[in-house]
C-alpha positions as CSV (number, residue, x, y, z in Angstrom):
1,M,117.1,97.3,7.1
2,I,119.9,96.1,4.9
3,V,119.8,94.6,1.4
4,I,122.1,91.8,0.3
5,D,121.8,90.5,-3.3
6,Q,118.4,92.2,-3.5
7,V,117.1,90.4,-0.4
8,E,115.9,92.6,2.5
9,Y,116.9,91.8,6.1
10,E,115.9,93.6,9.2
11,V,118.5,94.6,11.8
12,D,118.1,96.0,15.3
13,Y,117.5,99.8,15.4
14,R,120.7,100.4,17.4
15,F,122.7,99.7,14.2
16,A,120.9,102.6,12.4
17,R,123.3,104.9,10.5
18,Q,126.3,102.9,11.4
19,R,128.8,101.0,9.3
20,I,128.5,97.3,10.2
21,R,130.5,94.2,9.6
22,L,128.7,91.0,8.7
23,R,129.6,87.3,9.1
24,Y,127.6,84.8,7.1
25,S,127.5,81.1,6.2
26,P,128.3,80.2,2.5
27,D,124.6,79.4,1.8
28,M,123.5,82.8,3.4
29,K,121.1,81.0,5.7
30,E,122.8,82.5,8.8
31,I,123.9,86.1,8.8
32,F,125.2,88.0,11.8
33,I,126.4,91.5,12.6
34,V,129.7,91.5,14.3
35,E,129.4,93.8,17.3
36,A,132.3,96.0,18.6
37,D,133.0,93.4,21.4
38,G,133.1,90.5,18.9
39,T,129.7,89.1,19.7
40,L,127.4,88.1,16.9
41,A,123.9,89.6,16.6
42,P,121.7,87.6,14.2
43,I,119.6,89.3,11.5
44,R,116.6,87.9,9.8
45,L,114.6,88.2,6.6
46,L,112.4,91.3,6.5
47,N,108.7,90.4,7.1
48,K,106.8,93.3,5.6
49,T,103.4,92.0,6.9
50,E,104.6,91.7,10.5
51,N,106.4,95.1,10.3
52,A,103.2,96.8,9.0
53,L,101.3,95.8,12.1
54,I,103.7,97.3,14.7
55,K,102.4,100.5,16.3
56,R,105.0,103.3,16.3
57,E,105.1,106.8,17.8
58,K,104.4,109.6,15.3
59,V,107.5,111.7,14.7
60,R,107.1,115.4,14.2
61,L,109.6,116.8,11.8
62,C,108.9,120.5,12.6
63,K,106.6,122.5,14.7
64,G,104.2,123.3,11.8
65,D,103.4,119.7,10.9
66,E,100.0,118.6,12.1
């Protein structure tokens, strides 16, 4: 997730923990991540309701967590 002017957008997980470069229209209706090869990957507004319904694997931080 990234935040631009207090608006949350979701990005693909492959961009996690990376510095990214953005390209956007003046009205901010279209925002893209500029990938290393120059292609543009679109981003979209964060939909918290939709995100809450996605099943994810549980991540164990250490052996003792149950």
